[in-house]
N, C-alpha and C positions, 0 to 999 in steps of 0.2 A: 629224475627229479628236476623240476623247473627251478632254475637258479635265479631268474630275474634278468632283465635286459642289461642292467648296469654290470652285474657280475659276469655275464656272458661277454660283454665288450671288454671287460678287464682281462678275462682269460684269453680273448682273441689277441689283445696287445701283448700278453705274456708269451704266447706261443709264436707270435709274429716275430719276436726277437728272442728266440729260445737261448742262444748262446750267451747273450748279455744277461738274460734272466738267471741262468745258471751261475754266472760269475757273481752277480749280486747276492744270490742265495748263499754261495760259498763264502762270501764276505761275512754274512750274518752267522753262518755255521762256524767259521773260524773264530769269530768274536765270542760267541757263546761257549764254545768248547774251551777256549782259553780262560774265559771267566770262571767256568766250573773247575777247570784244572788248577788255576792259580789260587782260588779260594779254598779248594779242598787241600792243597798242599800247605798253604799258609795256616789254615785252621788246624791241620794235623801237626804241623811244626809247633804251633802255639800250645796245643794240648800236650805234646811231648815235653815241651819246655816247662809247662806248669807241673806236670807229673814229676819231672826231675827236681824242681824246686821244692815241691811238697813232700818228696820222699825223704828229705832231711830237715825241712823247715816246718814248724807247726803253723796252723792257721793264725794262732795268737800266742805270743810269748809274754808272760807276766813276770816282771822282775822288779827289784828295788834299785832304781837308778841313782847314780851319784847326784847329790844336791849341792847347789852353789850357795855360798854364804850370802845372805841378803840383809837389808836393814830390818826386815820384819823379825828375823831370828834374834837380832841384837836388841830390838825393842822389847821382845818377850822377856829377855833376861834382865835388861837394865831399866825397864819401865819407860813410860811415855813422858816423864818429867824432864828428860834430857833429849838433846838432838844427837842422834846416833848416825855416824857416817862410816862407811866401809870403803877403803881404797884398795884397789887390786884384789877383788874378792877371790877366794880359793874354794875348792871343793871341800865339803864337810867330810871329815874322816869317818868312814863307816865300813862295815864288812859286807854290806849289801845283802844281808840275809833277809828272808821273808819271815815275819813274826807269826807264830801260830799257824804254820802251813797246813796242818791237818784240819783245823777248824775252817780255814779258808777254802780248802778243797771241798768240804761238806757243803758249804754255802754255794759254791760254784756248780756242783753237781746237780743242784736243784733247778738250774736253768735248763729249759727244754731244748734250746738250740745246741747245747754242748753234747757231742757224741763220744768224745774221749778226752781224758785229762790225766796228766802225769807230772809229778814233782821230781826234781832232780837237783844234784849238786855237781859242779864240775870244777876242774882246776887244771892249770898248766903243769906238765910233769916232764921228767926226763926218763925215757925208756932205756933200759940197759939189758943186753944179752951178751955175755962174754965180755969182749973188749969193745963191742960196738954200742954206740949210744945215739939216740934220736930224740928230738923234741916232739911233743905232741900234747893232746888234750884227753883227759880221762873223765868220763861221764858216769856219775853214780846214779843209776836209775832203777826203777822197777821195770825189768826187761820185758815182762809180759804186757804192761801198759804201753811201753814204747813200741813194742811189736804191733799192737793194735793200731797205733797211730801211723807208723811208718812202714809196716810190713817188712821188718828186718829179716824174717824167716826166708823171704824170697831172695835175699842177697847172700845167704849163708853158703860158703864154699866148703866148710868143714864144721862139724858139730851142729848144735841147735841152741836156740835161745833157752830151752828148758834146762840145758846143762849148766847155765849160769845160775838158774834158780836153785839147782841142787848142790852147787858148790859155792859156799860163802866166800871163798878166797879165789874165785875164778875171774877170768877176764876174757872178753871177746875183742879181738883186734882186727884192724883193717888189713886187706890183702897186701897193700903196698908196704905197710909197716912190717908185716910178716916176712915179706921177701927181703927187705933191707936187713932185718935181724935174724934171718934164716930160722923162722919159727914154724913149728907144726903143732897140731893139737896134742896136748899132753906135755908140751915143753913149759919151762918156767921163765918168767920175765920179771926183772926188778923195775919198780916205778919209784921215782924220787921226787920229792918236793923239798923246798928249803928247810922243812921242819923234820922230815923223816923219810926213810926208805922202807918199802914193803915188797915182798916177793909174792907174785900171783901166778896161778896156773892158767895156761891158755886152754880154754874149753871150747873155743870156736873162732872161726875166721870168716869175716864178711867181705863182700866186694860190691861196691855201689857203682864202679867205673868212674866215679868222680875222684880224680887224683888227690886233691887236697884233703878229702875226707879219708880215703883209703890209706893215705900215708901218715896220718896224724891221729885219727880218732879211735877210741876204744871204749868199751862198756864194762862196768863192774857194778857191784852193789853200792848203794848210798853209804853204807857203813864204812866201806873201805876208803872212800874219798874223804868222808868226815874224819876218819882216823888219820889219814895222810895230812889233812889240814889242821889236825888236833882241835876239832870242833865237836860239840855235843851232837846227839842223835836228832835234835830238832833243827839242825842247821841245813837250810834249803835255800838255793840261790835262784831257781827258776821254776815256774809252773808252765807246762806246755798244754795248750788247749786246741782241740779240733772241733769244728762246728758243722752243722748240716750244710748250710750254704756258705762255702768259703769265700764267695765273692762279696758277701756282706761282712767280712772280717773287720774292715775299718770302723763300721758303725758299732759292731758288737764290742770291739776293743775299747772304743771310747766309752761305752756304757760300763764295761767291766772296770776300766780305770777309775771312773767316777765312783763306782760302788766300793772298790777295794782301797783306793788311794795309791796303788802301785802303778808303775809304768806298764801299759799294755801295748805291745807292738804287733801290728798285723803283718801277715806275710807279704802284702803289697809294699809296705813301708821298708821292709828289709830286703826287697828285691826290685827296687825302683829301676835300676839299670837294665835288668832283664825285661821288665815290663815296657820300658822305653823302646827297647829293641823290637818288641812285639808290635807296638804302634807303628814304628818305622816300616816294618815288613808289611803291615796292612796297607799303609799309605802307598808303598811302592806297587803292591799288587793291584790296588784299585786304580792307580794312575795308568798302569799298563793296560788293564782291561777296558777302562773308559776310552783310552786312545784307540784301541782296536775296534771298539763298537762305533766310535765316531767315524773312523775310516770306512767301516762297512756301511754306515749311513750315507756317507758321501758317494759310495758306489751306487747305492739305490737311487740317490738324488740325480746323479749324472745320467743313469739309464733312463729314468722317467723324463728327464729334460730332453734327451735325444728322441724319445718316443713322441713327446709333445711337438718337437720341431718337425719330425717326419710326418706326423699325423695331423698337422695343423689344419689341413683342408678337411679332413674327416671330422675333426672336432667342430669346425665351422658348420659343416653340413648337419651334424647332430644338433647344434644349437638352432640352426635354421628350421629344422623339422620339429622343434618344440622342446628340446632338452634345455633345462634351466642350468644356471651356473652351478647350483648345488649338486645337480646330477653329474656334471663333469668332475667336480671335486670328489664325489662319491666313487666314480669310476677309477680315478687314479689312486685314491687312498686304498680302495679294495685291491688294486694291483700291487701296491706296496705291501699291504698286509698279507696278501697271498705269498709274496716273496718272503716276508718275515716269518710266516708259519712254516713254510718249507725249510727255510734256513734254521729256524728254532728247533724243529724236530730232529733235523740232521745234527745240529749242534749238541743237543742233549745226548743223543746216542754216541756221537764221536767223543764228547767230553767224558762220558762214562767209560768208554773203551780206553781212553788215554789214562784215566785215573786207575783203572784195573791193571793196566800194563805197568805203570810207574810204581804202583804199590807192591809189585813183585820184584822190584829192583833191590838186590841185596847190597847193604852198606857194610855191615859187620864191623862197626867202630863203636867203642864204648858199649852202651846198652841199647844201641840202635841196630837192629838186625835188618829191617827193611825201611825204605823211605816212608815216613809217616803221612798217610793220606786218609782223609775222612770222606765218608759218603753220606752227606747230609741232604735231605730232601729240599731244604730251604735254598741251597745253592742252585739246584736245578730249577726251582720255581722262579727264583730271582733272575737266573739267566734267561729263561723264556720270556719273562716280563720285560727285561731290558732289551731283548731282541725285538719284541713287538713294538715297544715304545720308540726305539730307534727307527724301525721301518715306518712307523706312522708319521713321525716328524720329517723323515726323509721324503715321504710321499706328499705330505701336506703342502709344502712350499711350491713345488711344480704344479700341484693340483690347483691351487689358487691362481697361479699364472695362467693355466689352461682355461679356467672358468671365465677369465676376463677377455677371452678372444672375441673380437667383433666379427661375426660371420659375414656381414656385408663387405667389409674391407678385404677380408681374406678371399672371398669368392670373386670379387672384382679384380683383385690383384693377381 
């Protein structure tokens, strides 16, 4: 196949300095492979982090937040014929319950973006088993609805979520709490609030590997928590909501808050610190990769500069025989792009191999068995494009320099 004179000259220059060409291509290879590896690792880590957050946090939490005393409240009571001032405003005394929760749930279930919804009531309690006591939180939930949202079944070490449905006085406790109180399935545990104490049967033990949750959290029926708080059966403190596109949770939460009048908190709002860590990881990875690719670009630039210096007379002869400046630019850009293509192909393969090897590294800590690595086609496409762009600009500057060679001066000199 006829390549064209410009391409043939570019190949001649490449093979004329084969060792330097290999070094330049290796620079691109290393840059692209690191780009793929770093992005695959960071994306995998971010996905794992999100999965951990969303395994215990709903996409949207709806609750009745504490309200601060304002002039508007006093105006409604005293009328607008007086000037009402409030000094050192305090929170309004309220039990934070959601009014008519069942009616509210029916309205929310009509929204197409909602995939799961669950009401709950929770309280701080004191766990007791024998002479051992531990503080914690008891959540009164419809366990099947919560299981649909958080996949509690996958965390069960003993028993099942259905055991809680079948036992109205049952409780599912975290593994850390079970260890501290020496509890097994079938044992009994006392739970105490300032208003009363109740004995419940342990029907299951779960383990999320998140210490704070495993050491303090437990599930029971809403009726048990309502009884412990001495509240009626309509007393509900929270409604958990999961939606199809959880990245759109802030917009959906704002809309639900406007619709219901209750505070709607998205999972992004409740996990801002973790999301800040995600952004920092992305910035570090991108900075490292860009640095590597820039270094690879300088390698190509230096090699083409040396070629121009060594081949200056040949370039002058080419121009004297009728080659235009744009032809000379074309030759050296093709040379740079050929190096870029070779380096990109090798980089894609090497990056994939690194990701495969690293993904098999056993960690065995918490709920992480192996290092989280993603294999997304966009990382490979972006890596190849960045490699080609780097090669192009690394070749363009010396190519322009070569195109300005004056053949008369060079041949005379």
